[in-house]
MARVEXZA-678272 format. One line per 4 residues: number of its first residue (from 1); their letters; for each residue x, y, z of C-alpha. Coordinates in nm, 2 decimals. Layout:
N
NUM) A) X/Y/Z  ...
//
This chain:
115
1) XXXX) 0.00/0.01/0.01  0.26/0.23/0.12  0.46/0.16/-0.21  0.18/0.36/-0.42
5) XXXX) 0.22/0.67/-0.21  0.62/0.64/-0.37  0.54/0.56/-0.72  0.24/0.83/-0.70
9) XXXX) 0.52/1.07/-0.57  0.75/0.96/-0.89  0.48/0.99/-1.18  0.36/1.31/-1.01
13) XXXX) 0.73/1.50/-1.03  0.72/1.33/-1.38  0.38/1.50/-1.49  0.55/1.83/-1.33
17) XXXX) 0.87/1.82/-1.55  0.72/1.72/-1.86  0.40/1.96/-1.78  0.57/2.28/-1.67
21) XXXX) 0.70/2.54/-1.84  0.87/2.70/-1.53  1.22/2.66/-1.44  1.14/2.68/-1.07
25) XXXX) 0.85/2.43/-1.09  1.07/2.20/-1.26  1.34/2.23/-1.04  1.01/2.13/-0.77
29) XXXX) 0.90/1.85/-0.97  1.26/1.69/-0.98  1.26/1.72/-0.61  0.96/1.50/-0.56
33) XXXX) 1.08/1.27/-0.81  1.35/1.21/-0.53  1.14/1.22/-0.27  0.95/0.94/-0.40
37) XXXX) 1.30/0.74/-0.46  1.41/0.80/-0.11  1.12/0.66/0.01  1.10/0.38/-0.17
41) XXXX) 1.47/0.30/-0.10  1.44/0.34/0.28  1.14/0.10/0.28  1.28/-0.20/0.11
45) XXXX) 1.51/-0.22/0.38  1.25/-0.19/0.61  1.12/-0.54/0.80  0.80/-0.53/1.01
49) XXXX) 0.92/-0.62/1.41  1.31/-0.58/1.28  1.50/-0.51/1.57  1.82/-0.23/1.51
53) XXXX) 2.14/-0.40/1.30  2.36/-0.39/1.65  2.51/-0.72/1.75  2.55/-0.69/2.14
57) XXXX) 2.79/-0.91/2.28  2.65/-1.22/2.41  2.36/-1.27/2.14  2.32/-1.52/1.87
61) XXXX) 2.41/-1.37/1.55  2.20/-1.66/1.35  1.89/-1.49/1.53  2.00/-1.13/1.49
65) XXXX) 2.07/-1.19/1.12  1.68/-1.30/1.05  1.57/-0.98/1.27  1.73/-0.67/1.17
69) XXXX) 1.65/-0.42/0.97  1.87/-0.35/0.66  2.10/-0.07/0.73  2.25/-0.06/0.32
73) XXXX) 1.93/0.12/0.22  1.95/0.38/0.49  2.31/0.41/0.42  2.25/0.48/0.05
77) XXXX) 2.00/0.71/0.10  2.14/0.92/0.34  2.43/0.97/0.05  2.18/1.02/-0.19
81) XXXX) 2.07/1.35/0.01  2.40/1.49/0.02  2.44/1.43/-0.36  2.04/1.57/-0.42
85) XXXX) 2.14/1.90/-0.20  2.45/1.94/-0.43  2.23/1.89/-0.72  1.97/2.14/-0.63
89) XXXX) 2.23/2.40/-0.55  2.36/2.34/-0.87  2.00/2.35/-1.05  1.93/2.70/-0.88
93) XXXX) 2.21/2.88/-0.99  2.13/2.78/-1.34  1.79/2.87/-1.26  1.94/3.23/-1.17
97) XXXX) 2.15/3.28/-1.41  1.89/3.20/-1.67  1.70/3.43/-1.52  1.91/3.69/-1.54
101) XXXX) 2.02/3.63/-1.90  1.66/3.63/-2.07  1.49/3.80/-1.81  1.19/3.52/-1.78
105) XXXX) 1.14/3.17/-1.61  0.92/3.03/-1.87  1.16/2.77/-2.10  0.96/2.83/-2.39
109) XXXX) 1.01/3.19/-2.42  1.38/3.12/-2.37  1.35/2.90/-2.69  1.23/3.20/-2.85
113) XXX) 1.48/3.42/-2.74  1.77/3.20/-2.84  2.02/3.34/-3.10
//
């Protein structure tokens, strides 16, 4: 059920990227896609009733392996968030430079002004 929320976020973001003409709205749509993918990755490592992936001394590791939550997707999402922040800064600076050059945020008007 919650996977539908992930796919819904991705589809809403994809719709915004394909339909919108404002660069700021396109950037926000890309962020919505990114958040949907992050949620999907975190849900892949989730296990209902799971325990934190920390082995305490004296515990049976075979029992622990079957019950623990997978920490790898969480680490990948944290890395992706940091990379996404850098990409966001690049996109915002590019959008500002395009506005300074063309005087508009509309990409269809920027194509007409090209030349």
